[in-house]
C-alpha positions in Angstrom: 0.0 0.0 0.0 3.0 2.3 0.3 2.9 3.2 -3.4 -0.8 4.0 -3.5 -2.0 7.6 -3.9 -3.4 9.2 -0.8 -5.9 12.0 -0.9 -6.1 14.7 1.7 -8.6 17.5 2.1 -7.7 20.9 3.4 -10.4 23.5 4.1 -9.7 27.0 5.3 -12.0 30.0 6.1 -11.0 33.4 7.3 -12.9 36.6 8.3 -11.1 39.9 8.8 -12.4 43.3 9.8 -10.2 46.4 9.6 -11.1 49.6 11.4 -9.7 52.9 12.7 -9.1 56.1 10.9 -6.4 54.5 8.7 -7.7 51.0 9.0 -4.6 50.2 11.0 -6.5 48.0 13.5 -7.9 44.6 12.7 -9.9 41.8 14.3 -10.2 38.4 12.7 -10.9 34.6 12.9 -9.5 31.7 11.0 -10.4 28.0 10.8 -8.3 25.3 9.1 -9.0 21.6 8.9 -6.9 18.9 7.1 -8.0 15.3 6.9 -6.7 12.2 5.2 -4.9 8.9 5.6 -1.9 8.6 7.8 0.8 7.0 5.6 2.2 4.8 8.4 -1.0 3.4 10.1 -3.5 4.0 7.2 -5.9 5.5 9.8 -8.1 8.4 8.8 -6.7 11.4 10.7 -7.8 15.0 11.2 -6.0 18.2 12.2 -8.1 21.2 13.2 -7.0 24.7 14.0 -9.0 27.7 15.1 -7.5 31.2 15.7 -9.2 34.4 16.9 -7.4 37.7 17.5 -6.5 41.2 16.6 -3.7 43.5 16.0 -2.4 47.0 15.0 -0.3 48.2 12.2 2.1 50.8 13.7 3.4 51.5 10.2 2.7 49.7 6.9 5.6 47.4 7.7 5.3 46.9 11.5 2.5 44.8 13.0 1.8 43.7 16.5 -0.9 41.1 17.1 -2.4 38.8 19.8 -4.3 35.6 19.0 -5.9 32.7 20.8 -5.1 29.4 19.1 -6.7 26.0 19.5 -5.2 23.1 17.5 -6.1 19.3 17.8 -4.9 16.1 16.2 -7.4 13.2 16.0 -7.2 9.6 14.8 -3.4 9.0 15.2 -2.3 5.7 16.7 -0.9 5.4 20.3 2.9 5.8 19.9 2.5 8.3 17.1 3.9 11.7 18.3 0.6 13.3 17.2 -1.6 10.9 19.2 -4.0 13.0 21.4 -1.9 16.0 20.4 -3.3 19.5 21.1 -2.2 23.0 21.5 -4.2 25.9 22.9 -3.0 29.2 24.2 -2.3 32.8 23.6 0.2 34.0 21.0 1.7 37.5 21.0 3.7 38.4 18.0 5.5 41.4 16.4 6.2 41.4 12.6 8.5 43.6 10.7 8.3 43.2 6.9 10.3 44.7 4.0 
């Protein structure tokens, strides 16, 4: 079965609202899901991620943001590093782009 083609499905949705005099503030939410067959165990597995947060553009190249993230891994075998894996928490980030 190792040489068979595997199909995965990835779905993503995002909503973003910008506001302020120069639209330099934003609030948004994002949802990602990926599902398919694990190539080692041949189990059907799913990875889900949900983010909600906001930020401010100090200049057009400098962004500071804060997000709550919840990510889960389902269907992986015991012994697989992703089995019952999950992450949730607050993320604070500053970005400088050129």
